[in-house]
N, C-alpha and C positions, 0 to 999 in steps of 0.2 A: 504493500500500500504506500502510495506517495502522498505527500502533502503539497497541495497546489492552491495558490491564491488566484482569484480571477476578479476583475472589475467588470461592471456592466453585466453581471450574471443574472439579473432579474428578468431580462426580456431578450428577444431577438437571437442573434448569433451567440451572444454570451450565455443565454439560458440553455441553448442547445449544447454548447460545450460543457457547461456545468453539469447537465444531466448525463452526458456521455461519461464524464469523469466519475460521477457518482456510480453509474452503472458498472464501471470497471473496478469499483471498490476503492477508489482513492478518497482521501479526505480533502474536501474542497472548502476553502474560506472565501466567501463571496463579499465583495464590496459593491455597494450601489447606493443610490439616493434613498431608496425604500426597499422593504422586503429583502433584507440582506443581513448577513452576520455582522457586518460593519457598515453602518449607514454614514456616508460621508460624501461631501460635494467636491469632486475632483477638479472643479474649475477654479478653486482657490488654494493658495498655499496652505492655509489652515486646514482645509479639508484633506489635502494630500498628506499632510503631517498626521492628521487623525487616522487616515487609512493605513499609513505605514506603521504607526504605533499599534493599531489594532491587530494588524497582521503579525507584527513582531511579538505581541503578547500571545497570540494564538499558535505561533510556530517558533517557539523558543529554541528548538533544536535545529532549525533550518528549513529551507524551502526546496522542494524538488522541482517546483515549477512556478512560473508567474505568467499570467495571460491577461494583459491589459486590454479589455474589450470595450470599455466605455467610450462612446463617441457620439458625435452629433452630425447630422447631414447638412448639406449646403443650403437647404431651404430656410434654415434658422436666420432670423433677421439680425441677431446679435453676433457679429463677426468675431469680436473678441472672445465671446463665449465658446464658439467653435474652436478657436485657436487654443484656448486654455484647456479645454477638455481633451481634444483630439491629440494634441502634441504634448503639452506639459503634464497633463493628467496621466500620460503613459511614461515618459522618460523620467520624470521626477520620482515616480514610484520605483522604477527599476533601479535608479541610482540609490534611493534610500534603502533598498533591500538587498543590495549587492552582497553584503557580508552573509546574509542568511542563505542566499543562493549559492555562494561559494562553499558554505559549510556542508552542503550536500551535493556539490557539483551539479547544480540544477540547470534548468533551461528556461529561456524566455521566448514566448511567441507573441510578437507584436501584431496588431491589426492594421496593416496598410490597406491599399485598395488598388484595383486595376486602373483607377483614375490617376494614380500617383505619377505615371510617366507623361501624362497629358500636359499640354501647354499651361503654364501657370506663371505667377509672378516670382521670378527667381530671386529678386531682392527680398521678397517675403520669406522664401525658403532659407536663404542665407542668414537672414536676421533671426529666424528660429534657431538655426544651428549655432549661431553665435550668441544666443541668449540676449539679444539686444532689444530691450523694451522700446527704445526710441525707433529703431529700425522697423520693428513689427508695427508700431502705431502708424508710422508714416506710410508703410506699404498698404495697410488696411484702408487708408483713406481713398484709394483708387481701385479697390477690389470689390467683387461681389461674391455671394455665397459659395458658388461651385468652385471658383478658383481658390478660395480660402480652404475649402474642403480638400481639394486635390493637392494644394500646397502643404497642408499639414500632413497628409499621407505620404507625400514625397519626402518631406523632412524626416518623418519617422523611419522610412526605409533607409535614408542616407545616414541618419544617426546610428541606426543598427549596424550598417556596413562600416562606418568609421570606428565604432567601438568594439567590433567583433574581436580583433586581436587581443586587446587588453582584457576583455572579459574572458576570453578563451584561456588566457594565461592563469586565470583564477579557477578554471574548470567549468566556466559557465558558457553554455551555448546560446547565442542570440540568433533568432530567425524571425521571419515575418511571413504572414500569409497576405495575399492581395486578392480579396474577394471581388468578383464581378457583381453585377446586379443580383441581389439576394432578397427574396420576399420575406420581409419582416414588418412589424408595425411602423418602424421608422421609414422604410422605403415606401410603404403604402402612403404615408403622409406626404412624401415628396411627389409620388405619382398623382396624388389628388390635388396638388398645389397648382393653381391656375398659371403660374409663371413657368413651372418646370414640367407639368404633366404631359404635354404633347411630346416634348423631347425625350422624356423617360419612356413613353410607350414605343417610340421609334427605336430607342436604344435597346429595349428588351427584344423587340422584333428582329433585331439584327444579330442576336447571339447565335454563333454558328451551330452550336449543338442543338438549338431549337427549343430551349426552355430557359427560364430564369433559374438562378441558384436557389437552394434551400438551406436553411441553417444547418441541417444535418450534413450537407456537403462540406461545410467549414469545420464542423466537429470531427468529421472523418480525417481531415488533414491535420488538425491539431492533435488528435489522438496519436497519429503516427509521429509527429514531430517531437512530442514529449516522451515517446517511448525509447527504449534502449535500442530499437532497430534503427533509430535515426542518430546514433551516437557520433557519426562522422559528418553529419550535416550541420554546418555552422556558417552563419553569415549569408544565408540564402533567402530570397524572396520567392515564395511559391504562388504563382497565379492560379486561382481557382475561379475561372470565369467562363467556362464553356467555349473557350477558343477565342474570346474577344480580343485579348491582347495580341495574340498571334495574327489575327485578321487586321487589326489597326496598325500594328507596328511589326511587320514581318521581318525586318532587318535588324531589329533590336532584340537582344537576348542576354 
């Protein structure tokens, strides 16, 4: 039995991953705004500290895995909120729990997106990676929700790649999954949004495999990445999107 912490485990992809881990007999520590072992707001420093402290108390001997799933879609009007939850809500928690992960040579699976390689504001991405509040604020003034979303997911993947060697030296494997369109309550809200609805429907219709993703598809991938069978997989971004990334960017890999 492994001890694994997950954020955003109360709904959507996070809930599917949580249930899969429980079904496998693992001990799961869930962080979310509500209906969780640790109720914390990951959009704030105080909330992230509360989450880290709660996980530390519950897993004193160490963590076998950490899966930061909490995230917000691009239809949210508060761009700073998307930024704080999607990027800082993940990386700050990984940083805060590094010693617990090292204690058990654990692994981290971040939630990026197949929108991460799409055109976005690179100044915004660089400001996130540099932890520049001024740079982030300036970039957000000229951005809209979808580019903020894709920018945070690109920054997550790049943060993971940059930090893979250092964490690997501590015995910690960093990887990320990049889901394509997945049917969850969050994506349903975007699909029903008057601004994004038509674009989302066209996007879903273009998925090469002929269907949208399901949360269980993402749980399948996470189940593998946290297992001992993935012990040599480190620093990878796994696209789980029905062939969308290959169709849109066939020369990038």
